[in-house]
Phi, psi and omega in degrees: 000142181242137178246154173250132178244132173255113182213114181306320178256131176194148176306140019278356174287132183275111180205152178300313180302311182294322181295320179298313181297316178302310182299327179288303190285338176291329176272352177285155181278353182268164177267151183223151161239144184234123176266119186216171178257146188236007190252340188236139174257018177302129179070010178250177174274000169080333185265138177292147176239164189246038175280122185221155174208139180291342182262004180236117174257131179262141179238099185288145179279338185056036175232156185246355184237157182303313182297318183297316177300314179296311186291323177296316178299315181298322184283320182292323188260074179290175177299323177298313180296319180295340178296344178286343188247144179277337184197168177225146173232137173245144188229127172240155021261164000279176186284348182299334176296320177292327180293329174296307184297323179300313176301318177300314181297327177295330181257354183213072192292344180277354182280123180294130187230127170254118176260118187251133186241138171269271175272158171305140171281312181261147177057040177294119186298332176296316181290320179300316179296312181302314186272330186252339186238006171250160174062058175258085185283160171291148179251025181272359180223166177298318180296319178296324178293319179293322176294322179296320178298315179300319181294319180294322175300317179297319181294317177301316180297318177298317180300317178297314177299315183295327176296322174299317179293324178294317178298316181295313180301319180294323181296314178298316180300322182286322186268332179285145180284325182229140179242114183263127177238156181270351174199164178293327179300311179298318181300309182296318180298312186284323177288329174052233180295345182263015188299306184297325177297320192248356185301335178292344179271341191287140176231111183270111176238109178299158171298138186258160164249157181237107182300339180291346186267000183263022177223132183276167179296323179300316182292326180293327183276313185276326178090004173232154183303141182302325183259024187293337182266001182287125183246109173202122187277352180288154178284126183270115181251137182225139168239131178237127180142191183258133174234153180208198185285340179267321176256095196236145175265012191300321181287331176292318178294320177298322179294322179292316181297330186292337179226040193294326179294328178281316186287334193292338178264355185241336183233150167226120181254120178249132179249115173255114182127186184292134175230123182302152179300327180296328179278328171299318178298319182298316179300318180289316181301322186256017172050059184251014186293338178280347183255328186236129177246129179215171179084003178284126181262119178222158178288166177298318179300319182290329181294328179292325179288324178296320177298315180301321191266355177284165175265336184207134177250144184247134171238142176226132176278154168291146182243114177249153173298149181302334178286350177263313180206127183288315178216155185295124177254354189270108174274100181292125178303335179300331180296321177294315174304314176305309181302319181295337182285340183082358182276143177297148182237138167244127178253135175264095190206143184258347179157174179097200191296325182292314180299321179296318178296309182297321179293316182292334180262009173082022180267187184251141178230132179230152168291146183282078187219131190297326183288316182296317178296316180296319178298317178302313182293325176299316178299324175301316180292333182265004174085010180283342182261125178287121180245019181296145180282152177258105184287349182233082178303154185301122188296336183303330188252010178281134189299326179300314180291322178290322179292330177297319176300311181300313180294322181296326176294313177301317176303315184287313187284324186258315182272343181077019179277145181263000000 
């Protein structure tokens, strides 16, 4: 049986959404074709990656915008074309992938549809925070009054946009046979008041790691680790991923700065991924360049090797006001890649899905506070923190085991196998 996947992001474009989708369907026993866009690196990491599978054929849209991708997909996958596939899966973000599947479902109601979600479509905390809780100016000046009017217009525009997203999300929930979420936290948040009505459709599939990706081509040929000749006695700490003003490393940087003369000979902190200019400026202002490395561009595959070879990995949750989000619902795919590497993790998290995963897998969790972080790092340097590698990463997050759950659902729902 062959499935069609609609995913705006997919290898060779390097993106978290695409990499997660690849690892799942690559471990599945079924064959796939994937309709994706190949012209724009917006919201991606920009660098091509070399994830390939003989059982996955990619069909590029040859469009560079979201609407073009959606319209091309709806037109290309006619009823005759869809007869080639036993089922379809749509993957967001962005939501245009679901819009393709929704249009197909409306004209071909018998086609089994799995709708897989990364971030929420409706009531997305990032959008809510950006439009409703930032830029709250004083109205004591003419400029403040003008800014306040602009802010109110932004709130109104967001509410209108979000209402459309609510309608779309509810339509997807109603017509798809299965709704794939990466955690129970995300499932409850997105289903909301419809939880009891729709829980029978929910399929919880955690983000996976793939153990086959933690060895380079060099190592496969030579048989020794690629970085085995690297000499540096300092403890190697690594953060891989995207940071911004909401998901920020500022307190970690402040912790390093607070004892920089002590830490600089004992630790090296490497940041792979986006770092806001404000934090780059902080590193320069406080002369932390001998302690902190950033701006290094590596491929996704290389980042996995860096995770494996580090002594400690850092995860940080986004921080929202409680009126925006009570507890973290965002399961960062990077956590699963971290787990697969076998390297210890410290999470800067106050609660929610990240803390649950890190706690259940024996990792470290800290409040995002510079004093607490500095004390932890001091204990790292004195050997009080166990940094031993885990040769047997948790099976729950292994792509092979997650794909088995996914395949079993397809067998039962489509083939009628028990």
